[in-house]
SETI-819890 format. One record per atom (N, C-alpha, C): residue number from 1; residue in three letters; atom name; x, y negated, z negated. Coordinates in Angstrom, 3 decimals. Atoms other than C-alpha are relative to their C-alpha. Example, Ala and Ser with C-alpha at 12.3 -4.5 7.8 and 13.67 -1.06 7.14 Angstrom:
% SETI-819890
1	ALA	N	0.890	1.190	0.000
1	ALA	CA	12.300	4.500	-7.800
1	ALA	C	0.900	-1.200	0.000
2	SER	N	-0.820	1.190	0.060
2	SER	CA	13.670	1.060	-7.140
2	SER	C	-0.770	-1.090	-0.730
% end
This chain:
% SETI-819890
1	MET	N	-1.257	-0.980	-1.134
1	MET	CA	111.437	95.299	135.984
1	MET	C	0.267	-1.255	0.559
2	ARG	N	-0.459	1.169	-1.289
2	ARG	CA	113.295	92.631	137.690
2	ARG	C	0.115	0.385	1.590
3	GLU	N	-0.164	-0.142	-1.556
3	GLU	CA	113.301	92.055	141.337
3	GLU	C	1.474	-0.517	0.478
4	ILE	N	-1.199	0.239	-0.670
4	ILE	CA	116.355	91.781	143.508
4	ILE	C	-0.025	0.138	1.474
5	GLN	N	0.228	0.161	-1.434
5	GLN	CA	116.672	90.770	147.162
5	GLN	C	0.904	0.983	0.442
6	LEU	N	-0.618	-1.313	-0.428
6	LEU	CA	118.110	93.774	149.142
6	LEU	C	1.732	-0.612	0.556
7	LYS	N	-1.478	0.337	-0.451
7	LYS	CA	121.157	91.756	150.624
7	LYS	C	0.883	-0.438	-1.497
8	ASP	N	-0.634	-0.023	0.914
8	ASP	CA	122.014	90.995	146.721
8	ASP	C	0.224	1.157	-0.720
9	ALA	N	-0.635	-1.616	0.243
9	ALA	CA	121.844	94.656	146.010
9	ALA	C	1.007	0.776	0.548
10	LYS	N	-0.808	-0.749	-1.001
10	LYS	CA	123.819	95.709	148.704
10	LYS	C	1.457	-0.710	-0.879
11	ALA	N	-1.294	0.712	0.413
11	ALA	CA	126.535	93.271	147.228
11	ALA	C	0.529	0.230	-1.365
12	THR	N	-0.039	-0.416	1.126
12	THR	CA	126.115	94.145	143.929
12	THR	C	-0.188	1.621	-0.903
13	LEU	N	0.523	-1.085	0.379
13	LEU	CA	125.360	97.510	144.027
13	LEU	C	0.343	0.862	-1.528
14	SER	N	-0.655	-0.536	1.182
14	SER	CA	127.745	98.884	141.549
14	SER	C	-0.754	-0.178	-1.452
15	ALA	N	0.709	0.595	1.506
15	ALA	CA	126.326	96.685	138.633
15	ALA	C	-1.649	0.533	0.013
16	VAL	N	1.236	-0.319	0.224
16	VAL	CA	122.669	97.326	139.749
16	VAL	C	-0.155	1.264	-0.469
17	VAL	N	0.054	-1.471	0.458
17	VAL	CA	123.214	101.100	139.379
17	VAL	C	0.658	0.118	-1.509
18	ASP	N	-0.640	-0.193	1.509
18	ASP	CA	125.031	100.693	135.998
18	ASP	C	-0.964	-0.459	-0.977
19	GLN	N	1.141	0.358	0.894
19	GLN	CA	121.976	98.440	134.715
19	GLN	C	-1.368	0.881	-0.020
20	ALA	N	1.476	-1.301	-0.196
20	ALA	CA	119.182	101.401	135.942
20	ALA	C	0.686	1.160	-1.014
21	VAL	N	-0.511	-0.986	1.130
21	VAL	CA	121.687	103.715	133.778
21	VAL	C	-0.233	-0.548	-1.296
22	ALA	N	0.165	0.390	1.336
22	ALA	CA	121.447	101.509	130.947
22	ALA	C	-1.734	-0.269	-0.077
23	GLY	N	1.450	0.673	0.153
23	GLY	CA	117.674	101.201	131.299
23	GLY	C	-0.828	-0.983	0.408
24	GLU	N	0.788	1.472	-0.902
24	GLU	CA	116.741	98.185	133.543
24	GLU	C	-0.025	0.514	1.386
25	PRO	N	0.146	0.188	-1.417
25	PRO	CA	115.430	99.303	136.541
25	PRO	C	-0.200	-1.178	0.765
26	ALA	N	0.155	1.574	-0.798
26	ALA	CA	115.394	96.825	139.522
26	ALA	C	-0.906	0.343	1.018
27	VAL	N	0.811	-0.058	-1.269
27	VAL	CA	112.700	96.553	142.376
27	VAL	C	0.873	-0.807	1.253
28	ILE	N	-0.707	1.027	-1.344
28	ILE	CA	114.427	95.415	145.792
28	ILE	C	-0.849	-0.116	0.800
29	THR	N	0.743	0.311	-0.735
29	THR	CA	112.856	93.580	147.808
29	THR	C	0.486	-0.545	1.524
30	ARG	N	-0.445	0.119	-1.044
30	ARG	CA	113.161	92.860	151.758
30	ARG	C	-1.099	-1.047	0.369
31	HIS	N	0.574	1.287	-0.809
31	HIS	CA	111.647	89.408	153.265
31	HIS	C	-1.281	0.011	-0.921
32	GLY	N	1.035	0.071	1.103
32	GLY	CA	109.543	89.216	149.596
32	GLY	C	-0.870	0.709	-0.145
33	ARG	N	1.146	-1.112	0.309
33	ARG	CA	107.844	92.455	149.793
33	ARG	C	0.621	1.356	-0.681
34	LYS	N	-0.097	-1.069	1.158
34	LYS	CA	108.346	95.276	147.085
34	LYS	C	0.230	1.507	1.199
35	GLN	N	-0.149	-1.051	-0.958
35	GLN	CA	110.329	98.055	149.354
35	GLN	C	0.515	1.474	-1.093
36	ALA	N	-0.606	-1.263	0.809
36	ALA	CA	112.330	100.443	146.766
36	ALA	C	0.175	-0.021	-1.586
37	VAL	N	-0.508	0.043	1.395
37	VAL	CA	113.119	101.043	143.107
37	VAL	C	1.176	0.704	-0.136
38	ILE	N	-1.222	-0.772	0.325
38	ILE	CA	116.450	101.821	141.854
38	ILE	C	-0.495	-0.014	-1.648
39	LEU	N	0.267	-0.487	1.505
39	LEU	CA	116.051	103.858	138.192
39	LEU	C	0.822	0.822	-0.210
40	SER	N	-1.113	-0.811	0.357
40	SER	CA	118.572	105.920	136.622
40	SER	C	-0.681	1.263	0.116
41	PHE	N	0.089	-1.196	-0.537
41	PHE	CA	118.454	109.820	137.519
41	PHE	C	-0.926	0.588	-1.140
42	LYS	N	0.681	-0.235	1.034
42	LYS	CA	117.126	110.307	133.877
42	LYS	C	-1.310	-0.186	-0.105
43	ASP	N	1.352	0.631	-0.109
43	ASP	CA	113.974	108.248	134.561
43	ASP	C	-0.544	0.697	1.258
44	TYR	N	0.557	-0.322	-1.379
44	TYR	CA	113.495	109.639	137.982
44	TYR	C	-0.462	1.399	-0.199
45	GLU	N	0.121	-1.455	0.584
45	GLU	CA	113.574	113.446	136.469
45	GLU	C	-1.214	0.013	-0.798
46	ARG	N	0.813	-0.100	0.927
46	ARG	CA	111.065	112.441	133.746
46	ARG	C	-1.446	-0.355	0.984
47	LEU	N	1.510	0.754	-0.445
47	LEU	CA	108.473	110.369	136.218
47	LEU	C	-0.175	1.424	0.775
48	SER	N	0.320	-0.950	-1.261
48	SER	CA	108.887	113.641	139.125
48	SER	C	-0.624	1.012	-1.163
49	ARG	N	1.045	-1.104	0.935
49	ARG	CA	107.472	116.063	135.997
49	ARG	C	-1.262	-0.538	-0.258
50	VAL	N	1.442	0.337	0.368
50	VAL	CA	104.360	114.319	135.509
50	VAL	C	-0.674	0.743	1.021
51	PRO	N	1.045	-0.642	-0.484
51	PRO	CA	101.643	116.569	136.463
51	PRO	C	-0.928	-1.106	0.936
52	SER	N	1.071	1.061	-0.474
52	SER	CA	98.911	115.330	138.996
52	SER	C	-1.271	0.216	-1.028
53	PHE	N	1.402	-0.397	0.445
53	PHE	CA	95.361	115.139	137.756
53	PHE	C	-0.682	1.262	0.497
54	GLY	N	0.367	-1.340	-1.017
54	GLY	CA	94.159	117.718	140.206
54	GLY	C	0.637	1.230	-0.853
55	ARG	N	-0.702	-1.341	0.674
55	ARG	CA	96.748	120.268	138.567
55	ARG	C	-0.144	0.019	-1.539
56	LEU	N	0.560	-0.012	1.518
56	LEU	CA	95.727	119.126	134.886
56	LEU	C	-1.309	0.808	-0.021
57	LEU	N	1.552	-0.483	-0.198
57	LEU	CA	92.229	120.002	135.883
57	LEU	C	0.208	1.535	0.354
58	ALA	N	-0.074	-0.956	-0.174
58	ALA	CA	93.187	123.047	137.395
58	ALA	C	0.742	0.933	-0.782
59	ALA	N	-0.661	-0.674	1.150
59	ALA	CA	95.405	124.357	134.443
59	ALA	C	-0.706	0.128	-1.170
60	PHE	N	1.011	-0.279	0.803
60	PHE	CA	92.173	123.961	132.329
60	PHE	C	0.179	1.645	-0.746
61	PRO	N	0.036	-1.649	0.364
61	PRO	CA	92.479	127.292	130.045
61	PRO	C	-1.389	0.288	0.021
62	GLY	N	1.417	-0.790	0.327
62	GLY	CA	88.784	127.368	129.116
62	GLY	C	-0.860	0.168	1.029
63	THR	N	0.815	-0.740	-0.997
63	THR	CA	85.819	128.787	130.830
63	THR	C	-0.839	-1.279	0.139
64	LYS	N	1.087	0.430	-0.787
64	LYS	CA	82.761	127.239	132.803
64	LYS	C	-0.699	-1.107	-1.339
65	SER	N	0.946	0.069	1.082
65	SER	CA	80.927	127.389	129.576
65	SER	C	0.335	-1.312	-0.845
66	ASP	N	-0.908	0.919	0.656
66	ASP	CA	83.468	124.882	127.807
66	ASP	C	-0.509	-1.641	0.348
67	ILE	N	-0.210	1.253	-0.617
67	ILE	CA	82.588	122.037	129.935
67	ILE	C	-1.843	-0.613	-0.417
68	LEU	N	1.289	0.366	0.590
68	LEU	CA	79.369	119.721	128.304
68	LEU	C	-0.613	-0.317	1.638
69	PRO	N	0.576	0.365	-1.405
69	PRO	CA	76.515	119.403	131.220
69	PRO	C	-0.127	-1.621	-0.003
70	ARG	N	0.269	1.347	-0.066
70	ARG	CA	75.881	115.988	132.501
70	ARG	C	-1.059	-0.213	-0.841
71	SER	N	1.441	0.553	0.722
71	SER	CA	73.111	113.767	130.910
71	SER	C	-0.757	-0.269	1.415
72	ARG	N	1.378	0.795	-1.205
72	ARG	CA	69.847	113.210	133.224
72	ARG	C	-0.655	-0.746	-0.422
73	LYS	N	0.651	1.065	0.344
73	LYS	CA	68.834	110.483	131.512
73	LYS	C	-0.031	-1.121	0.957
74	PRO	N	-0.037	1.157	-1.159
74	PRO	CA	67.783	107.799	133.602
74	PRO	C	0.532	-1.284	-0.447
75	ALA	N	-1.097	1.157	0.553
75	ALA	CA	69.856	104.654	133.784
75	ALA	C	-0.849	-1.113	-0.480
76	ARG	N	0.972	0.813	0.844
76	ARG	CA	68.456	102.125	131.103
76	ARG	C	-0.120	-1.331	0.715
77	GLU	N	0.459	1.287	-0.613
77	GLU	CA	66.903	98.971	131.903
77	GLU	C	0.909	-1.230	-0.789
78	VAL	N	-0.799	0.954	0.483
78	VAL	CA	69.064	95.900	131.133
78	VAL	C	-0.942	-1.260	-0.169
79	ASP	N	0.899	0.967	0.380
79	ASP	CA	67.002	92.949	129.581
79	ASP	C	0.728	-1.004	1.043
80	LEU	N	-0.266	1.256	-0.462
80	LEU	CA	66.964	89.849	131.682
80	LEU	C	0.066	-1.285	-0.545
% end
């Protein structure tokens, strides 16, 4: 992903948007720090639908008995 300074992004915003729509997003920097990302709306929609790990766990269709118990083996000793 390419980086572009904010002042350059302002000056060429139409081209930056066209490139994002074509599949080349850009990171906008201000004073050398990454501040924002320009990406296509299609990519944004795809990324915004990714569920969190917590939601994936909450949606687990099994029962508690489907989850294997933790192993209670002692930690193994490493040869020094």
